[in-house]
N, C-alpha and C positions, 0 to 999 in steps of 0.2 A: 422217111419219117422226120428226119432232121430238117429237110427242106420244107415240109408242111408246117412244122412248128415255127420256122423262120418266117414263112408267109403270114401266119397268124399274127406274129409279132409285128410285122410290117403293117398289117391292116389296123391293128389297135393303135399303133403309133401315129399313123397318118390321119386318124380321126380327131386328133388333138389340134384344135385351132386356137390361134392367139386372138384374144378379144380385141375388138376395135376400141380405141381410146381417143377421147377428145373430139368426137363427132356430135353435132347438135341434133335437135329434134327433127328439123326439116330435112337434114341430110339423111337421117334414118328413114324418113318417109320416102325419099327418093330411092334409096337403096332397096327398100321393101317392095317397091313397085317395079323398078327397071333393072336392079342389080341383084338378082336372086342368088347369085354365087356368093354374096356377102352374108347370107343368112347364118351359116355356121359361125362366122366370126362375131356377128351380133348376138347370136344365141350364147356364145361363150362368155359374154359379159355377165350372165347370171339372170335368174328369174326376177330379181328385184328391178333391174334395169328394164326388162321386157314389160313387166306389169306397170312400171312408171310410164313407159312410152305409150302403152295403149290407154292408160288413164288420161294422159294429155290429149290424145286423139278423141277419146269419148267426151272429154270436157268441151272440146270445140263443138262437137255434135250437140251437147246439152245446151251450150250457149245459143246456138242457132235455133233450137227448138224453143228455148225459153223466151227468146226475143219475139219469135213469131207468135207463140201463145199469149205473150203479154200484149202484143199488138192486137190480136183477136179479142182479147179481154177488153182492151181499151175501146175498140170499135163496138163491142157488145154493150159496154157500160154506157157509152154515149147514146147509142140507139135505144138502149133499154131505158135510159132516163126519159127520153121522149115518149116511149111506149107507156112507162109507168104514169107519167103525168096525164096522159090523155086516154089510155085504154085499159089500164090495169086497175083491178079493184083495190080498195083500201087495205092496208096491212100495217102491222106493228110488230116490233121486236122488244122483248124484255127478258133479261137474265137467261139467255141461251135458248129462248123459244120464239120462233117466228109464227105469226098468226095472219093468215090471209082470209079476208071476209068473203069466202065462197064455199058453198056446200059440196060441190063436185070438183074433181081434179081438172085442172086446166092443161090442155095439150096444144102447144103452138108449134107449127112447122115453119121453119125459116130456112131459106136457101143458103144463107151465109153461115148461120150459127147452128143449124141442125134442128133436132127435135127438143123442145123445152117442155118439161112436164112439171106442174106445180101441184103439190098435194100436201098441205100442212095438217091434215086431219088423221091420216093413217099412221098406225104403228105396226101394221102387219108386214113381216119380212117377205111373205109370199107376194103381196101386192107390190112391194118395193122392187123385188126381183123381176116381176113382170114389167114394171116401168123401165128398169135397166135393160132388159132384153129388147124392148121396143126401141130404146135409144141406140143400142148396139146394132140392131138391124138397120136403123137409119144411117148409122156411121158416126155421127157426132151429135152432141147435144148436152143438156143439163137437166138434172133432176133436183128440184127444190123441195126439201122436206122441212118439217118444223124445227129440227135440231141440226141439220147439216145440208150442204149442197154437194152433189156429185157431178163431176165434169167428165165428159168423154170426148176425145179428140183424135183425129186420124194420126197425129204425130205422137200420141201417147200409147204406152203399152198397158192396157187395162183402163180402169177409171181412177180418178183422183177425187178424194173426199175431203171436204173442209168442214170442220166442226165450228158452228157459229160462236159458241162460248169461248173456245180457245183462240179463235181468230180475232174476235172483237175485243176480248179482254186484253190482248197484247197491245191494243191501241186505246185502251181505257174507254171502251164504248159498251155501255150496258143496256141502253134503250134508245129506240128511234121509231119514227113513224114514216109513212109514205112521203110526206112533204119534206121531212128532214133528209131523206135519201136523195130526193130530186135536187135539193139545194146543195147538198154535200158533193154530189157528182158533178155539178156544174161549177164547183169552186176548185181552187188550186190545191186543196188539202188532200186530194187523191194521190198526189205524187208519192207520198210516203207509203201509201197502201200499194201502189204499183211496184215500188222498190221491194217491199216485203214479199209481194207476190212473185216477183222475178227470182228472188233468192229461193223461195219455196219451190218454184218450178224447176230451177236449176238443180237443186239438191235431189228432187224426185227424178228428173230426167237422167242425171248423171248416175245415180244409184241403180236405176233400173237397167239402163243400157250397159253400164259397166259390168254388172252381174251377168247379164245375158251374153255379153261379149266373152267373158271368161268361160262361161258355160259352152259357148260355141268352140272356144279354143280347146277345151277338154275333149269334146266330141271329135274335132278334126285331128287332134294329136293322137287319139286312139286309132283312127284310120291310118295315120302316119306310122304308128308303132307296128301295126300288122304289115304295112308295106315294107318297113325295115326288115321284119322277120322274113318276108318273101324274098327280098333282095339279099338276104344273108349278110346283113350289115350289123355291126355292133355299135350301138349308140344309146346313151342314157335317155330315159323318158323325159327328164327335165329339159334336155336340149331340144327334143322334138316338140315339147310344149312351148318352149320359147319361140321356136321357128313358126309354130302355128299362130302365135300372137302376132308376129310380124307379117304372116300371111294374111291376116285379117285387115291389113291396112287399106288395100284397095276397096274391099267390101265396105268398110266403114266410111270411106270417102264417097263411094257410090251411094251409100245410105243418105249422107248429107245432101248430095246433089238431088237424089230422088225426092227427098222430103221437100226441098225448095221448089222443085218442078211441080210436085203434087200440090203444094200450097198455092203457087202462082197460077198454074194452068189446070189444076184439078185432074192431073194425069195419073192413072193408077196402073201398076204392074201387078197382076194377080198373084204370080208366084215369085215375088221378089225375094222372099226369105230363102227359098230354095236356091235362087241364083246367088244370094249372099254367101251361103255355105259352100256352094259349088266353086265359086271363084277362089275363096280362101283355101279350099282343099287342093285345087289345081296348083296354087302357088307353093303349098307345102310339098306336094308330091314332086313338083318340078325341082325344088331345092334338093330333095332327097336323091333324085336321079342324077342331078349334077354332082352331088357328093359321091355317089356310086361311080360315075364316070371318071371323076377325078381320082378316086382310089384305084380304079383299074389302070389308069395311065401311070400313076405313081408306082403301082406294083409292077407294071411292065418294065418301067425304067429300072427299078430295083433288081428285077430278075435278070435284066441285061447286064447290070453291074455284077451280079452274082455269077452269071455264066462267064463273063470276062475274067473274073477272079479265079474261077475254076480252071479256065484254059491256061491262064498264066501259071497257076499252081501246078498244073499237069506238066507244062513245059519245063518248069523249074525242077520238078521231080525227075523228069527224063534226063535233063542235063546233069543232075546230081548222080543219077544212076550211071550215066556214061563216064563221069569222072571216077566213080567208084570202080567201074570195070577197068578203066585205063590204069588206075592205081594198082589194081590187082595184077594186071598184066606185067607192069613194071616190076612189081615185087617177085612175080614168078620168074621173070628173066634173070633177076639177080640171084635167086635161089638156084636156078639152072647153071649159071656160071660158076657159082661156088661149088656145086656138086661136081662139075666137070674138072675143076682144079684138084679136087681131093680124091679122085679115082685111083686105086692101087696100081693099075696097069701103067698109068702115067709115071708113077714113082719108079717102078721096075725098069721101065724103058729108059728112064733117065740114068739109073745106075748102070745098066748094060752099056750105055753110050760112054759112060765115064771109064769103064774097064777096057773098052775097045780102042781107046785113044792111044797112039804110038808113044813110046817112051821118050822119043826125042822132043816130044811136045812140051815136056816139063823143062827142057834145057833153056 
Protein backbone atom coordinates (compact mmCIF):
# COMPACT_ATOMS: atom_id res chain seq x y z
CA UNK A 1 0.00 0.00 0.00
CA UNK A 2 2.81 2.38 0.91
CA UNK A 3 4.61 1.53 -2.31
CA UNK A 4 1.48 2.24 -4.35
CA UNK A 5 1.08 5.66 -2.74
CA UNK A 6 4.72 6.38 -3.42
CA UNK A 7 4.27 5.48 -7.10
CA UNK A 8 1.28 7.80 -7.38
CA UNK A 9 3.32 10.57 -5.84
CA UNK A 10 6.09 9.97 -8.36
CA UNK A 11 3.63 10.08 -11.25
CA UNK A 12 2.13 13.37 -10.14
CA UNK A 13 5.52 14.92 -9.60
CA UNK A 14 6.97 13.90 -12.92
CA UNK A 15 4.13 15.57 -14.84
CA UNK A 16 5.27 18.98 -13.67
CA UNK A 17 7.27 20.52 -16.50
CA UNK A 18 9.23 23.74 -16.41
CA UNK A 19 7.98 26.28 -18.98
CA UNK A 20 10.23 27.25 -21.85
CA UNK A 21 11.39 30.84 -21.53
CA UNK A 22 12.92 33.23 -23.99
CA UNK A 23 11.96 31.37 -27.18
CA UNK A 24 10.58 33.28 -30.14
CA UNK A 25 7.62 32.64 -32.38
CA UNK A 26 9.50 30.90 -35.19
CA UNK A 27 11.33 28.59 -32.78
CA UNK A 28 7.96 27.59 -31.37
CA UNK A 29 6.81 26.82 -34.90
CA UNK A 30 9.85 24.56 -35.31
CA UNK A 31 9.31 22.84 -31.96
CA UNK A 32 5.62 22.34 -32.73
CA UNK A 33 6.44 20.48 -35.96
CA UNK A 34 9.69 18.57 -35.33
CA UNK A 35 10.15 18.55 -31.53
CA UNK A 36 6.97 17.05 -30.14
CA UNK A 37 8.71 16.27 -26.85
CA UNK A 38 8.76 20.03 -26.20
CA UNK A 39 4.95 20.22 -26.08
CA UNK A 40 4.67 19.80 -22.28
CA UNK A 41 7.21 22.55 -21.67
CA UNK A 42 5.48 24.92 -24.11
CA UNK A 43 2.09 24.05 -22.61
CA UNK A 44 3.47 24.88 -19.16
CA UNK A 45 3.84 28.52 -20.28
CA UNK A 46 0.09 28.91 -19.86
CA UNK A 47 -3.01 29.34 -22.00
CA UNK A 48 -2.23 33.01 -22.67
CA UNK A 49 1.04 32.19 -24.44
CA UNK A 50 -0.59 29.36 -26.42
CA UNK A 51 -3.50 31.53 -27.63
CA UNK A 52 -1.10 34.37 -28.48
CA UNK A 53 1.03 31.95 -30.50
CA UNK A 54 -1.86 30.58 -32.58
CA UNK A 55 -3.18 34.14 -33.07
CA UNK A 56 0.12 35.11 -34.72
CA UNK A 57 -0.01 32.05 -36.95
CA UNK A 58 -3.61 32.77 -37.96
CA UNK A 59 -2.65 36.41 -38.62
CA UNK A 60 -0.12 35.21 -41.22
CA UNK A 61 -2.86 33.10 -42.80
CA UNK A 62 -5.22 36.09 -42.79
CA UNK A 63 -2.60 38.33 -44.45
CA UNK A 64 -2.07 35.80 -47.25
CA UNK A 65 -5.82 35.52 -47.82
CA UNK A 66 -6.35 39.27 -47.68
CA UNK A 67 -3.57 39.98 -50.18
CA UNK A 68 -4.96 37.42 -52.60
CA UNK A 69 -8.55 38.59 -52.23
CA UNK A 70 -7.39 42.18 -52.71
CA UNK A 71 -5.54 41.15 -55.87
CA UNK A 72 -8.63 39.38 -57.16
CA UNK A 73 -10.70 42.44 -56.35
CA UNK A 74 -8.24 44.65 -58.22
CA UNK A 75 -8.40 42.41 -61.27
CA UNK A 76 -12.17 42.30 -61.03
CA UNK A 77 -12.41 46.07 -60.78
CA UNK A 78 -10.17 46.65 -63.78
CA UNK A 79 -12.00 44.17 -65.95
CA UNK A 80 -15.31 45.28 -64.51
CA UNK A 81 -14.61 48.85 -65.53
CA UNK A 82 -14.19 47.76 -69.15
CA UNK A 83 -17.32 45.64 -68.94
CA UNK A 84 -19.31 48.51 -67.37
CA UNK A 85 -18.23 50.95 -70.02
CA UNK A 86 -19.10 48.70 -72.95
CA UNK A 87 -21.64 46.04 -71.97
CA UNK A 88 -23.36 46.90 -68.68
CA UNK A 89 -26.64 48.84 -68.59
CA UNK A 90 -26.81 52.27 -67.01
CA UNK A 91 -27.03 52.46 -63.22
CA UNK A 92 -26.96 55.03 -60.47
CA UNK A 93 -26.46 55.16 -56.72
CA UNK A 94 -28.04 57.57 -54.27
CA UNK A 95 -28.16 57.54 -50.46
CA UNK A 96 -27.62 53.80 -49.93
CA UNK A 97 -29.64 52.52 -52.89
CA UNK A 98 -28.24 51.15 -56.15
CA UNK A 99 -30.49 51.17 -59.22
CA UNK A 100 -29.67 49.19 -62.37
CA UNK A 101 -31.78 49.94 -65.45
CA UNK A 102 -32.88 46.36 -66.15
CA UNK A 103 -36.16 44.61 -65.48
CA UNK A 104 -34.80 41.08 -65.03
CA UNK A 105 -31.89 39.75 -62.96
CA UNK A 106 -28.55 39.63 -64.74
CA UNK A 107 -26.51 36.41 -64.39
CA UNK A 108 -22.93 36.44 -65.63
CA UNK A 109 -20.62 33.39 -65.57
CA UNK A 110 -16.95 34.26 -65.49
CA UNK A 111 -14.14 31.68 -65.30
CA UNK A 112 -11.94 33.93 -63.18
CA UNK A 113 -14.45 35.63 -60.88
CA UNK A 114 -17.24 33.05 -60.77
CA UNK A 115 -20.95 33.66 -61.01
CA UNK A 116 -22.12 37.29 -60.80
CA UNK A 117 -25.81 37.96 -60.22
CA UNK A 118 -27.26 41.48 -60.38
CA UNK A 119 -30.79 42.18 -59.14
CA UNK A 120 -31.59 45.61 -57.67
CA UNK A 121 -35.35 45.13 -57.86
CA UNK A 122 -35.96 42.27 -55.42
CA UNK A 123 -36.60 42.50 -51.68
CA UNK A 124 -37.52 38.83 -51.27
CA UNK A 125 -35.24 36.95 -48.88
CA UNK A 126 -36.29 33.71 -50.55
CA UNK A 127 -35.12 34.96 -53.95
CA UNK A 128 -31.87 36.28 -52.43
CA UNK A 129 -31.21 32.88 -50.80
CA UNK A 130 -31.76 31.18 -54.15
CA UNK A 131 -29.19 33.50 -55.73
CA UNK A 132 -26.72 32.71 -52.94
CA UNK A 133 -27.25 28.97 -53.40
CA UNK A 134 -26.48 29.33 -57.11
CA UNK A 135 -23.26 31.16 -56.30
CA UNK A 136 -22.32 28.57 -53.65
CA UNK A 137 -22.86 25.75 -56.14
CA UNK A 138 -20.63 27.57 -58.60
CA UNK A 139 -18.00 28.07 -55.88
CA UNK A 140 -17.21 31.77 -56.21
CA UNK A 141 -19.02 34.89 -57.30
CA UNK A 142 -20.90 38.00 -56.23
CA UNK A 143 -24.49 38.99 -55.65
CA UNK A 144 -25.24 42.67 -56.32
CA UNK A 145 -28.44 43.92 -54.66
CA UNK A 146 -29.88 47.40 -54.28
CA UNK A 147 -28.55 47.91 -50.74
CA UNK A 148 -25.53 45.62 -50.50
CA UNK A 149 -23.10 43.33 -52.33
CA UNK A 150 -22.38 39.76 -51.16
CA UNK A 151 -19.05 38.16 -52.10
CA UNK A 152 -18.22 34.45 -52.07
CA UNK A 153 -14.69 33.14 -52.54
CA UNK A 154 -12.98 29.73 -52.18
CA UNK A 155 -10.66 31.24 -49.56
CA UNK A 156 -13.54 32.55 -47.46
CA UNK A 157 -15.59 30.74 -44.83
CA UNK A 158 -19.13 31.63 -45.90
CA UNK A 159 -20.07 34.91 -47.57
CA UNK A 160 -18.94 38.48 -46.93
CA UNK A 161 -21.59 41.20 -47.15
CA UNK A 162 -20.85 44.91 -47.67
CA UNK A 163 -23.56 47.48 -47.09
CA UNK A 164 -23.37 50.31 -49.62
CA UNK A 165 -24.37 53.09 -47.26
CA UNK A 166 -21.86 52.12 -44.54
CA UNK A 167 -19.05 51.54 -47.02
CA UNK A 168 -19.56 54.64 -49.15
CA UNK A 169 -20.32 56.99 -46.26
CA UNK A 170 -16.90 56.15 -44.80
CA UNK A 171 -15.36 57.78 -47.89
CA UNK A 172 -17.98 60.56 -48.06
CA UNK A 173 -19.63 59.19 -51.19
CA UNK A 174 -23.40 59.62 -51.37
CA UNK A 175 -24.20 59.47 -55.10
CA UNK A 176 -22.64 58.41 -58.40
CA UNK A 177 -23.53 57.23 -61.90
CA UNK A 178 -22.14 54.64 -64.28
CA UNK A 179 -19.73 57.12 -65.89
CA UNK A 180 -18.56 58.35 -62.48
CA UNK A 181 -17.63 54.78 -61.55
CA UNK A 182 -15.71 54.18 -64.77
CA UNK A 183 -13.76 57.42 -64.31
CA UNK A 184 -13.07 56.71 -60.63
CA UNK A 185 -11.82 53.16 -61.25
CA UNK A 186 -9.43 54.32 -63.90
CA UNK A 187 -7.97 56.98 -61.56
CA UNK A 188 -5.50 56.67 -58.67
CA UNK A 189 -8.15 57.45 -56.08
CA UNK A 190 -8.90 53.73 -55.73
CA UNK A 191 -5.79 53.19 -53.58
CA UNK A 192 -7.47 54.40 -50.39
CA UNK A 193 -10.42 52.15 -51.14
CA UNK A 194 -8.11 49.18 -51.69
CA UNK A 195 -6.42 49.86 -48.36
CA UNK A 196 -9.76 50.01 -46.55
CA UNK A 197 -10.79 46.81 -48.29
CA UNK A 198 -7.56 45.09 -47.20
CA UNK A 199 -8.16 46.04 -43.56
CA UNK A 200 -11.73 44.77 -43.78
CA UNK A 201 -10.68 41.49 -45.41
CA UNK A 202 -7.93 40.98 -42.83
CA UNK A 203 -10.24 41.56 -39.86
CA UNK A 204 -12.84 39.22 -41.32
CA UNK A 205 -10.36 36.47 -42.26
CA UNK A 206 -8.52 36.68 -38.95
CA UNK A 207 -11.72 36.59 -36.88
CA UNK A 208 -13.24 33.66 -38.74
CA UNK A 209 -10.10 31.50 -38.87
CA UNK A 210 -9.11 32.33 -35.29
CA UNK A 211 -12.51 31.28 -33.94
CA UNK A 212 -12.49 28.12 -36.08
CA UNK A 213 -8.96 27.25 -34.98
CA UNK A 214 -9.85 27.56 -31.30
CA UNK A 215 -12.95 25.44 -31.92
CA UNK A 216 -10.81 22.74 -33.53
CA UNK A 217 -8.45 22.96 -30.55
CA UNK A 218 -11.38 22.28 -28.20
CA UNK A 219 -12.47 19.22 -30.21
CA UNK A 220 -8.94 17.82 -30.43
CA UNK A 221 -8.27 18.46 -26.73
CA UNK A 222 -11.42 16.49 -25.81
CA UNK A 223 -10.02 13.54 -27.78
CA UNK A 224 -6.73 14.03 -25.92
CA UNK A 225 -8.52 14.11 -22.57
CA UNK A 226 -10.16 10.72 -23.20
CA UNK A 227 -6.82 9.36 -24.41
CA UNK A 228 -5.24 10.55 -21.16
CA UNK A 229 -7.96 8.71 -19.25
CA UNK A 230 -7.29 5.50 -21.21
CA UNK A 231 -3.53 5.82 -20.60
CA UNK A 232 -4.24 6.36 -16.87
CA UNK A 233 -2.38 9.65 -16.79
CA UNK A 234 -3.03 12.64 -14.58
CA UNK A 235 -3.00 15.92 -16.48
CA UNK A 236 -5.01 19.13 -16.33
CA UNK A 237 -7.37 19.83 -19.24
CA UNK A 238 -5.81 23.27 -19.75
CA UNK A 239 -2.43 21.64 -20.43
CA UNK A 240 -4.04 19.31 -22.98
CA UNK A 241 -5.80 22.26 -24.63
CA UNK A 242 -2.50 24.16 -24.88
CA UNK A 243 -0.81 21.16 -26.51
CA UNK A 244 -3.76 20.86 -28.93
CA UNK A 245 -3.13 24.46 -30.00
CA UNK A 246 0.54 23.71 -30.71
CA UNK A 247 -0.57 20.54 -32.51
CA UNK A 248 -2.53 22.71 -34.97
CA UNK A 249 0.67 24.39 -36.20
CA UNK A 250 1.38 22.08 -39.12
CA UNK A 251 -2.31 21.96 -40.08
CA UNK A 252 -2.46 25.77 -40.22
CA UNK A 253 0.73 25.98 -42.30
CA UNK A 254 -0.64 23.32 -44.65
CA UNK A 255 -3.80 25.41 -44.95
CA UNK A 256 -1.74 28.41 -46.05
CA UNK A 257 0.15 26.30 -48.60
CA UNK A 258 -3.06 24.65 -49.81
CA UNK A 259 -4.80 27.99 -50.34
CA UNK A 260 -1.84 29.37 -52.30
CA UNK A 261 -1.70 26.23 -54.47
CA UNK A 262 -5.47 26.34 -54.93
CA UNK A 263 -5.32 29.98 -55.94
CA UNK A 264 -2.44 29.57 -58.41
CA UNK A 265 -3.18 26.13 -59.88
CA UNK A 266 -6.89 25.74 -59.00
CA UNK A 267 -6.02 22.48 -57.18
CA UNK A 268 -8.69 21.23 -54.76
CA UNK A 269 -8.53 18.58 -52.02
CA UNK A 270 -12.05 17.36 -51.30
CA UNK A 271 -11.52 16.26 -47.69
CA UNK A 272 -8.92 18.80 -46.66
CA UNK A 273 -10.78 19.74 -43.46
CA UNK A 274 -10.69 16.10 -42.32
CA UNK A 275 -6.95 15.96 -42.99
CA UNK A 276 -6.58 19.25 -41.09
CA UNK A 277 -8.12 17.79 -37.93
CA UNK A 278 -6.43 14.39 -38.35
CA UNK A 279 -2.90 15.83 -38.57
CA UNK A 280 -3.42 17.98 -35.48
CA UNK A 281 -4.91 15.05 -33.53
CA UNK A 282 -1.97 12.83 -34.43
CA UNK A 283 0.45 15.47 -33.12
CA UNK A 284 -1.41 15.75 -29.82
CA UNK A 285 -1.66 11.98 -29.32
CA UNK A 286 2.03 11.57 -30.21
CA UNK A 287 2.91 14.16 -27.56
CA UNK A 288 0.80 12.34 -24.96
CA UNK A 289 2.39 8.97 -25.75
CA UNK A 290 5.82 10.55 -25.46
CA UNK A 291 4.85 11.93 -22.04
CA UNK A 292 3.56 8.50 -21.01
CA UNK A 293 6.76 6.81 -22.19
CA UNK A 294 8.85 9.41 -20.37
CA UNK A 295 6.85 8.82 -17.19
CA UNK A 296 7.32 5.06 -17.44
CA UNK A 297 11.09 5.48 -17.85
CA UNK A 298 11.31 7.87 -14.93
CA UNK A 299 9.17 5.63 -12.76
CA UNK A 300 11.40 2.66 -13.63
CA UNK A 301 14.45 4.68 -12.59
CA UNK A 302 12.78 5.71 -9.35
CA UNK A 303 11.74 2.10 -8.65
CA UNK A 304 15.34 0.98 -9.13
CA UNK A 305 16.46 3.64 -6.66
CA UNK A 306 13.77 2.54 -4.22
CA UNK A 307 14.78 -1.12 -4.58
CA UNK A 308 18.45 -0.24 -4.05
CA UNK A 309 17.51 1.76 -0.96
CA UNK A 310 15.52 -1.19 0.36
CA UNK A 311 18.46 -3.57 -0.21
CA UNK A 312 20.85 -1.20 1.57
CA UNK A 313 18.36 -0.77 4.41
CA UNK A 314 17.98 -4.53 4.74
CA UNK A 315 21.75 -5.05 4.83
CA UNK A 316 22.10 -2.36 7.48
CA UNK A 317 19.34 -3.97 9.56
CA UNK A 318 21.07 -7.36 9.28
CA UNK A 319 24.40 -5.87 10.36
CA UNK A 320 22.71 -4.09 13.24
CA UNK A 321 21.06 -7.38 14.25
CA UNK A 322 24.42 -9.17 14.18
CA UNK A 323 25.98 -6.46 16.33
CA UNK A 324 23.14 -6.78 18.82
CA UNK A 325 23.63 -10.56 18.94
CA UNK A 326 27.40 -10.19 19.46
CA UNK A 327 26.79 -7.70 22.21
CA UNK A 328 24.33 -10.06 23.90
CA UNK A 329 26.85 -12.92 23.70
CA UNK A 330 29.57 -10.81 25.30
CA UNK A 331 27.24 -9.75 28.10
CA UNK A 332 26.25 -13.39 28.64
CA UNK A 333 29.89 -14.43 28.91
CA UNK A 334 30.56 -11.78 31.54
CA UNK A 335 27.54 -12.89 33.54
CA UNK A 336 28.70 -16.51 33.35
CA UNK A 337 32.16 -15.59 34.64
CA UNK A 338 30.75 -13.65 37.56
CA UNK A 339 28.42 -16.51 38.48
CA UNK A 340 31.33 -18.97 38.37
CA UNK A 341 33.37 -16.89 40.80
CA UNK A 342 30.53 -16.52 43.28
CA UNK A 343 29.60 -20.27 43.55
CA UNK A 344 29.59 -21.68 47.29
CA UNK A 345 31.59 -24.80 46.48
CA UNK A 346 34.43 -22.65 45.33
CA UNK A 347 34.46 -20.79 48.67
CA UNK A 348 34.35 -24.07 50.74
CA UNK A 349 37.12 -25.64 48.73
CA UNK A 350 39.22 -22.60 49.36
CA UNK A 351 38.65 -22.83 53.15
CA UNK A 352 39.49 -26.58 53.21
CA UNK A 353 42.71 -25.90 51.40
CA UNK A 354 43.61 -23.30 53.96
CA UNK A 355 43.05 -25.79 56.92
CA UNK A 356 45.08 -28.54 55.25
CA UNK A 357 48.19 -26.44 54.96
CA UNK A 358 51.11 -27.65 57.25
CA UNK A 359 51.97 -25.69 60.34
CA UNK A 360 55.44 -25.15 59.23
CA UNK A 361 54.22 -23.14 56.35
CA UNK A 362 53.50 -20.17 58.62
CA UNK A 363 57.09 -20.13 59.87
